[in-house]
N, C-alpha and C positions, 0 to 999 in steps of 0.2 A: 679222380681222371688219371690219364695214363700216362706212363713214366715216358720220356723223349724218345728211348730208346724202341717202346712198343708202335711209337706212333712214325719213324722211321722203317720197322719191320714193315707195316702198313703200308705206308708209301710206294714203299720199292716193288711192293707186291700188287699195286694196279700201276705201277709204272711198265713193269713186267706184260702184264696182261696186255695192256693198251699199245704195247712199242709193233709196229708192221712187222709182217715177214718179212724179211729184206729179199726174197726171193721172188714176190710177187712183182714186183717196182724195175722199171726202168737204172731209177737212179736212187739209191737208198745212202745216207750219211749218218754217222754217229760220232759224236764227241765223246772222246776222253776225259776231255777236260774244256773248259767254256770254250766255244768258239765262232765266228762270226763266216757264215754264209750267204752267198747270194745268188740266186740262179734265175735266168732267163730265157724263155721259151725261144721257138722260131721268131715270133711277131715282135721280139723284144722287150715282150712283158717280163716283170717282175716279178715268178712266183712264189717268189720267197727269197725273204732279205730280212733277217735278225741274227742274234745272238746262242745260238745252241747251246742248251744248257750240258755240264759234263753227267755222259751217259743217258744223255735223251739220243733217242734215233727221231730221222724226218726222211721223209720222204719229197721228193721233186713230182711236183705235177709240170704238165704244160706240152703241147707239141715241140719234136726233136725239131732242129739239134738243140740239146739246153747247154747255155753257155754258163758254167761255174767260176767264181772265185771264194776260196776257203781264208781265210784270215789270218788261222793257225793251222797252216797240213800238218805239222805232228802231233796232233789233238785232235786229228779228225781221221777217222775210217770212212772210205769209199766205198759202194759198192755198185756195180753198174750190171744189169741183169743177175743180179746173188752175185756175183762174183767178187773178189777182193779187186781194189784198181788201185794200182801203186804210182801215188804223190810224185814220188820222186824226178820224173823227168820232167815232172810242168811244175815243180813248186823252184821257188827263188825267194829268200831272202825271208823265209816262211811261208811263203803268201802262193799257192796253188791258183792257176787258173787253166779251164782245159773244155772241150766240149764233148758230151756227149750223142755221138751218131743215133739215130734211126735204126 
């Protein structure tokens, strides 16, 4: 039976290999610690709504503009078209709300 540390190393390798290439997407989000994220597309449909685990990168699908709510802004990195997006101007009480235009 493998040691717990060996299992963690194997898991990290899998996560890295399967994580999206941030520059390929309109909107990508990476959680530094667990963070609740919700994304709605132009039609109002919710395309992402869940707690994103620490270290996990997710991409948002849907027709822009994308309406985004992040429950722990200080724990989440956001990339729009591959470039870091500053959450400070759109954050109040550690909740970020913003739109990603087409």
